[in-house]
C-alpha positions as CSV (number, residue, x, y, z in Angstrom):
1,X,-122.8,44.8,97.9
2,X,-125.3,42.3,99.2
3,X,-125.0,38.6,98.9
4,X,-126.3,36.7,95.9
5,X,-128.7,34.9,97.8
6,X,-130.4,38.0,99.0
7,X,-132.0,38.6,95.7
8,X,-134.5,36.2,97.0
9,X,-136.1,38.8,99.4
10,X,-139.5,39.4,100.7
11,X,-139.8,42.3,98.3
12,X,-138.9,40.0,95.4
13,X,-141.6,37.4,96.0
14,X,-144.2,40.0,96.8
15,X,-143.6,41.5,93.3
16,X,-143.4,38.2,91.5
17,X,-146.5,36.9,93.4
18,X,-148.4,39.7,92.3
19,X,-147.2,39.2,88.6
20,X,-148.4,35.6,88.9
21,X,-151.7,36.5,90.6
22,X,-152.4,39.2,87.7
23,X,-152.4,36.3,85.2
24,X,-153.5,33.3,87.3
25,X,-156.3,34.1,89.5
26,X,-156.1,30.7,91.4
27,X,-152.6,31.7,92.4
28,X,-152.7,32.3,96.4
29,X,-149.8,35.0,96.8
30,X,-149.7,35.1,100.6
31,X,-149.9,31.3,101.0
32,X,-147.0,31.2,98.4
33,X,-144.8,33.4,100.4
34,X,-145.6,32.0,103.7
35,X,-144.6,28.3,102.3
36,X,-141.4,30.0,100.8
37,X,-140.4,31.4,104.3
38,X,-141.2,28.0,106.3
39,X,-138.3,26.3,108.0
40,X,-134.7,27.0,107.3
41,X,-135.0,29.6,104.5
42,X,-132.5,32.1,106.1
43,X,-129.9,29.3,106.2
44,X,-130.1,28.3,102.5
45,X,-127.4,29.6,100.3
46,X,-128.4,31.1,96.8
47,X,-128.7,27.7,94.8
48,X,-130.8,26.0,97.6
49,X,-133.0,29.0,97.8
50,X,-133.5,29.0,93.9
51,X,-134.1,25.2,94.0
52,X,-136.4,25.6,96.8
53,X,-138.5,28.4,95.0
54,X,-138.9,25.8,92.0
55,X,-140.4,23.4,94.5
56,X,-142.8,26.0,96.4
57,X,-144.0,27.3,92.9
58,X,-144.7,23.9,91.7
59,X,-147.2,23.5,94.7
60,X,-149.0,26.7,93.5
61,X,-149.0,25.8,89.7
62,X,-151.1,23.7,87.4
63,X,-150.0,19.9,87.9
64,X,-150.4,19.3,84.3
65,X,-147.1,20.2,82.9
66,X,-148.0,21.7,79.5
67,X,-150.5,23.7,81.5
68,X,-147.9,24.9,83.8
69,X,-145.3,25.7,80.9
70,X,-148.1,27.9,79.2
71,X,-148.5,29.7,82.3
72,X,-144.9,30.4,82.8
73,X,-144.9,31.9,79.4
74,X,-147.8,34.3,80.4
75,X,-146.0,35.0,83.7
76,X,-142.8,36.0,81.6
77,X,-144.7,38.4,79.4
78,X,-146.5,39.9,82.5
79,X,-143.1,40.4,84.3
80,X,-141.8,42.3,81.2
81,X,-144.9,44.4,81.5
82,X,-144.3,45.1,85.0
83,X,-140.7,46.3,84.1
84,X,-138.8,43.1,85.2
85,X,-135.7,43.3,83.3
86,X,-134.4,40.1,81.0
87,X,-131.3,38.2,82.3
88,X,-132.5,38.8,86.1
89,X,-130.7,36.0,87.5
90,X,-133.4,35.5,90.5
91,X,-135.8,33.8,87.6
92,X,-133.3,31.2,86.8
93,X,-136.1,29.0,88.7
94,X,-138.2,29.1,85.4
95,X,-135.5,27.1,83.6
96,X,-134.9,24.7,86.6
97,X,-138.9,24.2,86.7
98,X,-138.7,22.7,83.4
99,X,-135.5,20.8,84.2
100,X,-137.2,19.3,87.3
101,X,-141.0,18.7,86.0
102,X,-140.5,18.6,82.1
103,X,-138.0,16.0,81.6
104,X,-140.3,13.5,80.6
105,X,-142.2,15.9,78.1
106,X,-139.7,16.6,75.2
107,X,-142.0,18.6,72.9
108,X,-143.5,20.8,75.5
109,X,-140.0,21.3,77.2
110,X,-138.5,22.2,74.0
111,X,-140.8,25.0,73.3
112,X,-140.6,26.2,76.8
113,X,-136.7,26.3,76.8
114,X,-137.0,28.7,73.6
115,X,-139.6,31.0,75.3
116,X,-137.9,30.9,78.8
117,X,-134.2,31.5,77.6
118,X,-135.3,34.9,75.9
119,X,-136.0,35.7,79.4
120,X,-133.3,34.1,81.6
121,X,-130.6,31.6,80.2
122,X,-131.6,27.8,80.3
123,X,-127.8,26.4,79.7
124,X,-127.7,24.5,82.9
125,X,-131.4,23.1,82.6
126,X,-130.8,21.6,79.0
127,X,-128.2,19.4,80.2
128,X,-130.2,16.5,81.6
129,X,-132.4,16.5,78.3
130,X,-129.0,16.1,76.3
131,X,-128.3,13.1,78.5
132,X,-131.7,11.5,78.2
133,X,-132.5,12.2,74.6
134,X,-129.0,12.7,73.0
135,X,-129.4,13.1,69.5
136,X,-133.1,14.0,69.5
137,X,-132.1,17.1,71.9
138,X,-128.9,17.8,69.8
139,X,-131.0,18.0,66.5
140,X,-133.5,20.3,68.4
141,X,-130.6,22.6,69.5
142,X,-129.5,22.6,65.9
143,X,-132.7,24.4,64.8
144,X,-132.1,26.7,67.7
145,X,-128.9,27.8,66.3
146,X,-130.9,29.2,63.2
147,X,-133.3,31.0,65.4
148,X,-134.2,34.7,65.0
149,X,-133.4,35.4,68.7
150,X,-129.7,35.6,69.8
151,X,-130.5,34.2,73.4
152,X,-131.9,31.0,71.6
153,X,-129.0,30.7,69.3
154,X,-126.6,31.0,72.1
155,X,-128.4,28.5,74.0
156,X,-127.6,25.9,71.4
157,X,-123.9,26.6,71.6
158,X,-123.7,27.0,75.4
159,X,-126.0,24.4,76.6
160,X,-124.2,22.0,74.4
161,X,-120.7,22.6,75.7
162,X,-119.0,19.5,76.8
163,X,-117.4,21.0,79.8
164,X,-119.8,23.8,80.6
165,X,-118.5,25.1,84.1
166,X,-120.6,24.6,87.3
167,X,-122.9,22.2,85.2
168,X,-123.4,18.3,84.8
169,X,-120.7,16.8,82.4
170,X,-121.8,15.5,79.1
171,X,-119.7,12.2,78.8
172,X,-120.7,11.2,75.4
173,X,-119.8,14.7,74.0
174,X,-116.6,14.9,75.8
175,X,-115.6,11.6,74.0
176,X,-116.9,12.6,70.5
177,X,-118.3,15.9,69.9
178,X,-119.1,15.4,66.3
179,X,-122.8,15.8,66.7
180,X,-122.6,19.4,68.0
181,X,-120.2,20.5,65.2
182,X,-122.9,21.4,62.7
183,X,-124.3,24.0,65.6
184,X,-120.7,25.7,65.7
185,X,-120.8,25.6,62.1
186,X,-124.1,27.6,61.9
187,X,-123.0,30.1,64.4
188,X,-119.3,30.7,63.5
189,X,-120.3,34.3,61.6
190,X,-123.2,35.0,64.1
191,X,-123.9,38.9,64.1
192,X,-124.0,38.6,68.1
193,X,-120.6,38.6,69.9
194,X,-122.5,37.1,72.8
195,X,-123.1,34.1,70.4
196,X,-119.6,34.0,69.1
197,X,-118.1,34.0,72.5
198,X,-120.0,30.9,73.2
199,X,-118.9,29.1,70.3
200,X,-115.4,29.8,71.2
201,X,-115.8,28.6,74.6
202,X,-117.4,25.4,73.3
203,X,-114.2,24.9,71.0
204,X,-112.1,25.3,74.0
205,X,-114.1,22.9,75.7
206,X,-113.6,20.2,72.7
207,X,-110.0,21.1,72.6
208,X,-109.2,19.8,76.2
209,X,-110.4,16.2,75.0
210,X,-110.1,16.4,71.0
211,X,-107.4,18.9,70.2
212,X,-107.3,17.3,66.6
213,X,-110.9,18.3,66.1
214,X,-110.5,21.9,67.0
215,X,-107.0,22.1,65.0
216,X,-108.9,21.0,61.7
217,X,-111.8,23.8,62.4
218,X,-108.9,26.3,62.8
219,X,-107.5,25.4,59.5
220,X,-110.8,25.4,57.6
221,X,-112.2,28.8,59.4
222,X,-108.8,30.6,59.3
223,X,-108.9,33.9,57.2
224,X,-112.8,33.7,56.3
225,X,-113.8,36.5,58.4
226,X,-112.6,38.7,61.4
227,X,-115.2,36.9,63.3
228,X,-114.2,33.3,62.6
229,X,-110.6,34.4,63.3
230,X,-111.3,35.8,66.8
231,X,-113.5,32.7,67.7
232,X,-110.4,30.4,66.8
233,X,-108.0,32.6,68.8
234,X,-110.3,32.4,71.8
235,X,-111.3,28.8,71.3
236,X,-107.7,27.7,71.1
237,X,-106.7,29.5,74.3
238,X,-106.2,26.2,76.1
239,X,-104.0,24.7,73.3
240,X,-101.8,28.0,73.2
241,X,-101.3,28.0,76.9
242,X,-100.2,24.1,76.5
243,X,-97.8,25.3,73.6
244,X,-99.6,22.8,71.4
245,X,-96.9,23.0,68.3
246,X,-99.8,22.8,65.7
247,X,-101.6,25.6,66.9
248,X,-98.4,27.9,67.5
249,X,-97.6,27.3,64.0
250,X,-101.1,28.1,62.7
251,X,-100.3,31.6,64.2
252,X,-96.7,31.7,63.2
253,X,-95.3,31.7,66.7
254,X,-92.0,30.3,66.6
255,X,-89.3,30.8,69.2
256,X,-86.3,30.6,66.9
257,X,-83.7,33.5,67.7
258,X,-85.9,35.0,70.4
259,X,-83.5,35.6,73.4
260,X,-84.2,35.8,76.8
261,X,-81.8,37.3,79.2
262,X,-81.4,38.9,82.7
263,X,-84.3,36.6,84.0
264,X,-84.4,37.4,87.7
265,X,-86.7,36.8,90.7
266,X,-86.4,40.0,92.9
267,X,-88.3,38.5,95.9
268,X,-86.6,35.2,96.6
269,X,-88.9,34.5,99.6
270,X,-92.6,35.7,99.3
271,X,-95.0,35.9,102.0
272,X,-98.6,34.6,101.6
273,X,-100.5,37.7,100.8
274,X,-97.7,39.5,99.1
275,X,-96.3,39.6,95.6
276,X,-93.6,37.7,93.6
277,X,-91.7,40.3,91.9
278,X,-89.6,39.2,88.6
279,X,-88.1,40.7,85.4
280,X,-86.4,39.7,82.3
281,X,-85.0,41.0,79.0
282,X,-86.5,39.9,75.6
283,X,-84.7,40.4,72.2
284,X,-86.0,39.5,68.8
285,X,-82.6,38.5,67.0
286,X,-84.3,37.7,63.7
287,X,-83.9,39.7,60.8
288,X,-87.7,40.6,60.5
289,X,-90.4,41.5,62.7
290,X,-91.9,38.5,64.9
291,X,-95.0,38.0,66.8
292,X,-94.2,36.8,70.1
293,X,-96.7,35.4,72.7
294,X,-95.1,36.1,76.1
295,X,-96.5,33.9,79.1
296,X,-94.8,32.8,82.5
297,X,-95.8,29.6,84.4
298,X,-96.0,29.5,88.1
299,X,-95.1,25.9,89.3
300,X,-97.3,25.8,92.6
301,X,-96.4,23.6,95.5
302,X,-99.5,21.2,96.2
303,X,-100.6,19.5,99.4
304,X,-98.8,16.2,98.4
305,X,-95.5,18.1,97.7
306,X,-95.7,17.8,93.9
307,X,-95.6,21.0,91.6
308,X,-98.6,22.0,89.5
309,X,-98.2,24.3,86.4
310,X,-100.5,27.4,85.9
311,X,-99.7,29.5,82.9
312,X,-100.4,33.4,82.8
313,X,-100.4,35.4,79.7
314,X,-98.3,38.7,79.7
315,X,-98.9,39.7,76.0
316,X,-98.9,38.8,72.1
317,X,-97.3,41.5,70.0
318,X,-95.0,42.2,67.3
319,X,-91.2,42.9,68.0
320,X,-89.0,44.5,65.7
321,X,-85.4,43.1,64.9
322,X,-83.0,43.7,67.6
323,X,-85.8,45.3,69.7
324,X,-84.4,44.7,73.4
325,X,-87.3,44.9,75.9
326,X,-87.4,44.8,79.7
327,X,-90.5,43.2,81.1
328,X,-91.4,43.4,84.9
329,X,-94.2,41.5,86.3
330,X,-95.6,41.0,89.9
331,X,-97.7,37.8,90.6
332,X,-100.3,38.0,93.5
333,X,-100.1,35.6,96.4
334,X,-103.2,37.0,97.9
335,X,-105.5,34.6,99.5
336,X,-108.4,33.8,97.1
337,X,-111.2,31.1,97.5
338,X,-110.2,29.4,94.1
339,X,-106.6,28.6,95.2
340,X,-105.0,27.3,98.4
341,X,-101.4,28.1,98.7
342,X,-98.8,25.8,100.2
343,X,-95.5,27.0,101.8
344,X,-92.2,25.8,100.6
345,X,-90.2,25.9,97.1
346,X,-92.0,27.0,94.1
347,X,-91.0,27.5,90.5
348,X,-91.1,30.3,88.0
349,X,-90.5,30.1,84.1
350,X,-90.9,32.3,81.1
351,X,-92.6,30.9,78.0
352,X,-91.8,32.3,74.6
353,X,-94.2,31.1,71.7
354,X,-94.9,28.0,73.7
355,X,-91.2,27.2,74.5
356,X,-90.5,27.3,78.4
357,X,-87.3,29.0,79.6
358,X,-85.1,27.8,82.4
359,X,-87.0,27.5,85.5
360,X,-85.9,29.6,88.8
361,X,-87.1,28.8,92.4
362,X,-88.5,30.9,95.1
363,X,-90.0,30.1,98.5
364,X,-93.4,30.8,99.7
365,X,-93.4,31.6,103.5
366,X,-96.0,32.3,106.0
């Protein structure tokens, strides 16, 4: 499997340049490709190559932004005719073009986003517009939430997420997300799962700063449809992991008379690169079946010596009265780019319906 940056190849630029030249005769394809590869292109990573493509393309496009936006629309139509698939990540520079060169032209850019996002997603590119235009942009995105195309509807939700990963933050939405709630209301029963998942992710973002808002939505949406119930469950995943009492109660997840026994760590010393092995027994001592959300927490030792808790889900299912179940798990300590491991004493606990059990220790070694 090649590197993501290699989607920007000579072959790609040849085909793209041809598609542009077919609708814009003034476009100098060869000069465009030469300019792309001037300097340190080979050393650039994917995002740098994408941004570089935006800047170079701008040199060969009409300098009047409305003309350039209209031309991008024509180019996309021609790319489709030439069998370029929608959602081809290479073309994210179209969204970037609007972000970089259209920020001062609200009307043209808003129309361009509606067109471009049906070809390649624009959720990162709309963020500076929300920061600059605030309610005006959110009002526009509310209209998008009623659009016939599911990509446009998703952009309304995904682009307005207060904490969209890898994107610039929107501080005023983290503080008060009330202006984007009508967007989520419009989309809560969307026929597209792609859109509904975005709504859930938006709610999960909101829950990190304003849990009471999400809990209120959960109460209102509960039991309306299978779709809204699914959105709430996914949208409350952070609150569930945190063992938030109100959301646990919302799902009838109580830990009374759920017995944990024989909790044991089989690997008291774990080498970096190996697995932590542990097991325990679970018994529902209630007289009626109980839904049990079962998780475990690893308390990782950090660089400064303190512990940081990370929760992992095991299962959520119904246990019959006096149903004794043995559960075994392996937790990987293989090196990954998103986590740095530090040797020394770590901790492990079991979480039953949000209630954390006794904590056991184990040692991570080189």
